FIRO-970097 format. One record per residue (C-alpha): residue in one letter; x, y, z. Coordinates in steps of 0.1 Angstrom, whole numbers, padded with zeros to 4 digits, always signed. Example, Ala and Ser with C-alpha at 12.3 -4.5 7.8 and 13.67 -1.06 7.14 Angstrom:
// FIRO-970097
a+0123-0045+0078s+0137-0011+0071
This chain:
// FIRO-970097
x+1134+1005+1143x+1172+1003+1138x+1190+0994+1106x+1204+0964+1125x+1170+0949+1132x+1159+0953+1095x+1191+0936+1083x+1184+0907+1108x+1149+0903+1094x+1161+0903+1058x+1188+0878+1066x+1162+0856+1082x+1142+0856+1050x+1172+0844+1031x+1177+0815+1055x+1140+0806+1050x+1146+0806+1013x+1174+0780+1016x+1154+0758+1039x+1121+0758+1020x+1124+0755+0983x+1092+0738+0972x+1079+0738+0936x+1058+0768+0924x+1027+0766+0903x+1021+0797+0881x+0983+0791+0882x+0983+0790+0920x+1005+0820+0924x+0983+0840+0900x+0954+0838+0925x+0971+0863+0948x+0989+0883+0920x+0956+0896+0905x+0952+0921+0934x+0973+0946+0953x+0968+0940+0990x+0968+0963+1021x+0971+0951+1057x+0937+0955+1074x+0948+0936+1106x+0982+0926+1118x+0985+0902+1148x+0948+0910+1155x+0952+0947+1156x+0943+0973+1130x+0972+0995+1119x+0970+1032+1124x+0957+1052+1094x+0991+1069+1091x+1008+1036+1085x+1008+1022+1050x+1015+0985+1044x+1009+0973+1009x+1021+0942+0990x+1017+0933+0953x+1025+0898+0941x+1034+0893+0904x+1047+0866+0882x+1071+0850+0880x+1070+0848+0918x+1081+0883+0925x+1066+0909+0947x+1070+0945+0958x+1063+0959+0992x+1056+0993+1007x+1059+1000+1044x+1053+1037+1050x+1079+1055+1029x+1102+1025+1024x+1100+1001+0995x+1112+0965+0991x+1113+0938+0964x+1115+0901+0968x+1105+0866+0957x+1079+0842+0970x+1071+0805+0967x+1037+0789+0964x+1027+0752+0965x+0990+0745+0970x+0980+0768+0999x+1016+0771+1012x+1032+0805+1009x+1067+0815+1018x+1084+0849+1013x+1119+0837+1003x+1139+0869+0998x+1135+0906+1006x+1156+0936+0996x+1151+0973+1003x+1153+0991+0970x+1142+1027+0977x+1131+1052+1003x+1108+1082+0996x+1113+1097+1031x+1118+1134+1036x+1129+1128+1072x+1143+1098+1090x+1125+1066+1081x+1093+1058+1100x+1095+1022+1091x+1085+0996+1117x+1094+0959+1120x+1059+0945+1126x+1050+0935+1091x+1086+0924+1082x+1086+0901+1113x+1051+0888+1102x+1065+0878+1068x+1090+0855+1086x+1063+0833+1101x+1038+0832+1071x+1036+0796+1058x+1001+0795+1043x+0976+0818+1026x+0938+0817+1023x+0915+0837+1000x+0882+0844+1018x+0855+0865+1001x+0876+0894+0987x+0903+0892+1013x+0936+0875+1018x+0948+0859+1050x+0984+0851+1060x+0986+0821+1083x+1012+0801+1102x+1016+0764+1095x+0991+0755+1123x+0965+0779+1109x+0970+0808+1133x+0961+0842+1117x+0991+0865+1111x+0976+0892+1090x+0944+0900+1071x+0947+0920+1039x+0921+0938+1017x+0922+0949+0981x+0937+0983+0977x+0950+1007+0950x+0983+1000+0932x+1016+1017+0940x+1049+1023+0923x+1083+1019+0937x+1101+1053+0934x+1137+1056+0921x+1164+1051+0946x+1175+1086+0938x+1142+1102+0946x+1151+1111+0982x+1184+1128+0970x+1165+1145+0942x+1140+1159+0967x+1167+1172+0989x+1185+1188+0959x+1152+1203+0947x+1146+1218+0982x+1181+1231+0984x+1177+1248+0950x+1144+1263+0961x+1160+1276+0993x+1188+1292+0973x+1163+1309+0950x+1143+1322+0980x+1175+1335+0996x+1186+1351+0963x+1152+1368+0960x+1155+1381+0995x+1190+1394+0989x+1179+1411+0957x+1150+1428+0975x+1174+1440+1003x+1198+1453+0976x+1171+1472+0958x+1158+1487+0991x+1193+1498+1001x+1199+1513+0967x+1165+1532+0968x+1174+1544+1003x+1208+1556+0991x+1192+1576+0962x+1167+1591+0986x+1195+1601+1010x+1215+1616+0982x+1185+1636+0970x+1178+1649+1005x+1215+1659+1008x+1215+1677+0975x+1183+1696+0984x+1198+1706+1018x+1230+1718+1001x+1210+1737+0975x+1189+1754+1002x+1220+1763+1022x+1236+1778+0991x+1205+1800+0984x+1206+1813+1020x+1242+1823+1020x+1244+1837+0985x+1226+1871+0992x+1248+1877+1023x+1280+1870+1004x+1268+1893+0976x+1264+1922+1001x+1298+1916+1016x+1316+1919+0983x+1296+1949+0971x+1320+1978+0961x+1319+2010+0980
């Protein structure tokens, strides 16, 4: 998904906010804020296990959202069983590589107009009752600092530098050891040569 498409979706949510501004009841909004929800089905399909889509509503009418390694915050509005996501802002990314974010759930939030609590699950519905997404209770999540990605990269860079320094140090020690060994061999060779030539030189200079 491109950055342009994400921006278009977020802009659409701001438009929805200006069009629909119904009153909000704290008691009603608390019904969905008691649980953290994970998408079990989206547009009738179960998401792949590798994809994470979680949303946590809180009071007063704020929510946080995790889609894979990207994190968002926003506001929502509730009146009776009516539910609208009014604003959405990307606040952090915990991706080591390029974002794997997809637009499916963000697009789904654009058309949600009602919610329904059934058994222990939550359903997002359109105004005519069509099912957009089914959500189940899940574990809580925290929004990382916006600097987390940069910190990770910095940490990896420092680790790489340490590894490189260690390798260089080992090479230096090895070269130094080889140099000492070479010098020792050279000294032994010279000593042996001197011993061999000394008797001959003594005989040549012996007085008659």
